N, C-alpha and C positions, 0 to 999 in steps of 0.2 A: 198342806203338802200332801201330795199323793204317795202311795207306796212305790209307784214308778214314776220317775221323772226324767224326761228328755228335755235338754235345754240347748238351744242354738246349734243343732246338729247339721252339718253339712257334709255331703259325700259326693265326690266327682269320680268318674271312670274316664279318664282321658278328657276328651271335650265336652262329655256329657255330664251335667248337673243332675245326679239321681236325687239328692236331697238338698233342700235349700232352707237354712234357718228353721228347721223343724222343732217346735216346742210342743210338749205332750204331758199332761198330768193326768194319771189314772188313779183314781180313788180306791181305797182298800175295800175288798168285798163287793166290787161291782163288776158288770160286764161292759168293757169299752171296745167298741168295734171302730176298725179303720177301714174305710171304703174309699174307691176311686177307680177311674177307668184304667184299661191296661197301661203300663209304663208310668203310672202315677208315683211310684217309688214305695208300694206297700211292702214288697218283698225284702228291698234294700233296707227299710226301716226295721222290719223284723229281725233281719240278720244282725243289725246293730244292737237290738234289744238282748240278743243272746251272746253278744261278744263275737260272733263269727265274723262280722266286718267291724272295723275301726273307723269311726269317723274322721274326716280330715280336721274338723274343728267341733267343739261342743262335748257334751257329757251326757252319759245314760247312768241314772243311779236307781238301785233297787234297794228299798228299805235303808237308805242312807249309805250304801256302799256302791262303788263304781263297777260295772260289769265288764268294762272295756279290758280287752287283753286277757281275759281269764279263759282257761280251758273248759271244754264241756263238762267235765265232772266237777269242776269247781262252781259252774253255773248251777248245776244240780244241787249241790251242797248248800248253796245259798238259798234255795227254796224255788227255783225257777225249772218248769218242765215245758217242753215243746211237743205239739202234736203237729206232724207234717202233713203236705199235701197228699203224698202217697204214704199210707200206713207203714211204719217203721216196726216190723215185728219179725221174728225169727221163723221163717216159713217151714224150716225143716224141723221145728220142734213142736210139741203139743202146747195147747193153751196154758196148761199148768206150769210147764217148763218155761214158757215164756214169762209167766209171772213171777216165777222164783228168781230169774235173772236180775231184775232191778233190785229185788232185796238183797241179792248177794253183792251186787255193786255198791249200794248204799252202805252196806256193812264194812266191806273192806276193798272196794275198788275192783274186785274180780267179777269177770263175767263167766267165769268157769263152774259149770256143774259140779266138778270134782272138788270145789271149794267147800262143799258140804262136810261138815266135820264129823257127823255121827248119826245114827238113825233117829235120835231124840231131835238133833238140829233139823233133820229134814222134816220130821213131823210138825216142828214149830213154824217152820217156813211156809209148809202146806197150809197149816191152819190159818195163818195170815193171809196167804194167797187166796183160799176159799172164802174168806170173809169179804175180800174185795170183789172176787168174782161173783158172789151173792149179791153184791150191792148193785153191780152192773148187769144183773139177770143173765150171767153166763156160767153159773155154776154147773148146769147140766151139760155143758160143753168142755169141761175142764180136760178131758181126755182125747178131744178132737185134735186132728192134724190141722195146725192154723193155716196151712197153705190152702186147704180145701174150703175155708170158710168164704162167704160173701163179703163183698167189700164193706158193707155195713157192720158185720160182725168183726172183721179185722180192724176197723176204726174203733169200735167199742173196746176191743182187747188192748188196743194201743193206748186208749185213754185209761183203762184200768192199770196198766204198767206204768203210767204217769202218776196216777192218784195214789197208788200204793207206796210212793215216795213221798207223800204227804206235802205236795208243794204249796207255797203261799201264792204263787203265780202261774197260771196255766196259759201259755201262748198257743193258739190254734191257728194254722195256716190253711185257709179253706178247707175246713174239716169235713164238709159235705161234697166236695168235689168228685164228680163222676158217679155220684150215687143216684139210684132211683128215688122218686119222690116218697115212697114208703120208709126207705132207709134215712132219707133226710128228716123226715117227721120223728123217726125214732131217735136220731141223733139230737134233735131239738129237745125232745123230752128228757133224754138222758142229761144234757147240759142243765137243764132247769132243775133236774133232781139234784145234780151235784150242787149247783148254786144254793139250793134250799138247805142242803144237809151239811155243807161245809163251810169254813171260814177260808174262802178261796177268792182270788181276783183273777179275772179272765180278760185277756186281750185277744180279739178275733179279727182275722183278715178273711174277708168273704165277699164273693160276688153275688151270691144269692140274697136278695133283699128280703125274701121271707124268713130267711135264717136270721138275718141282721135285726130286723124289726121284731122278731119273736124273742130275741134274747137281750139286746143291747139296753143298757141304762144311759150309755152317752155314746156319741158317734163322731168321729173326726173325718172329714172328707179331704183327701188329698188330690191334688192335680199337679202334674209336672214337678213332683217332689216338694211341693209347699202346702201347707195345710190352708184350706179355703174356709171352712167352716167347723166349729165344734158346738154341738148342741144335743138336746134330747131327740129321740127318734120322732116325736111328735112335730118338732119344730124344723127337723131335717126334710121331712116329707114336702115336696113342692118348693123347697127353697131355690129361688133364682139361680144362685151361684152353683148349687148341685146340679140343676137342670142344665146350665151352661157347660159344666165339666163333663157331663155324660152325653150330652147331646150335640155339643159343638156350637151352640147358639144361645143367646140370652133368652130367658123366658119372658 
């Protein structure tokens, strides 16, 4: 049994069948990619994994607990963090201030900087944030205004904000979308480092096959809301069902 188990999940939006009998098992400490053409149901499935959408039928279990119907902070407390298509950072704050916010939220549910209790408390928070920034090679940018950073650095900051919460599962929704190739390659390298250094499971949705084949241990291919194939990257390449899903014709 995987750390993440999706069983017989169905989801409709009016007359549209977005997901049809989806089954997915993600092994602990692996990178599992979900790919498919536009409209395949990838984002709908991801929203079910974080409790944002509730399936019409089926179950989504993480570490033996259901995620369905839980609030975002409860999902975080379970050990699940999410990286969005557009980096979710606080543009009016510095890099360091962005890093301190998830620490405060994890401690008492507060997102307010004035929740810092004392100078000693602030030093402890900053020390933990600096350690994480050093791990993602952003320590020299801690005083930078986050809105002025490149998309690649914003993504790196968002990942650091997720990782400082010590998640067991990191969900990544097209983490390299809109990036230049250099930033894409830097993101791949960062994710590889995270995989090597931490006991963490990753589930990634991505259109860039260079990213997918660079990172994934297993790949699930969706088409019209239904899994077509699940296999290793080596076996996915050139698979006739995958070609049919992407090209619209059997190979």
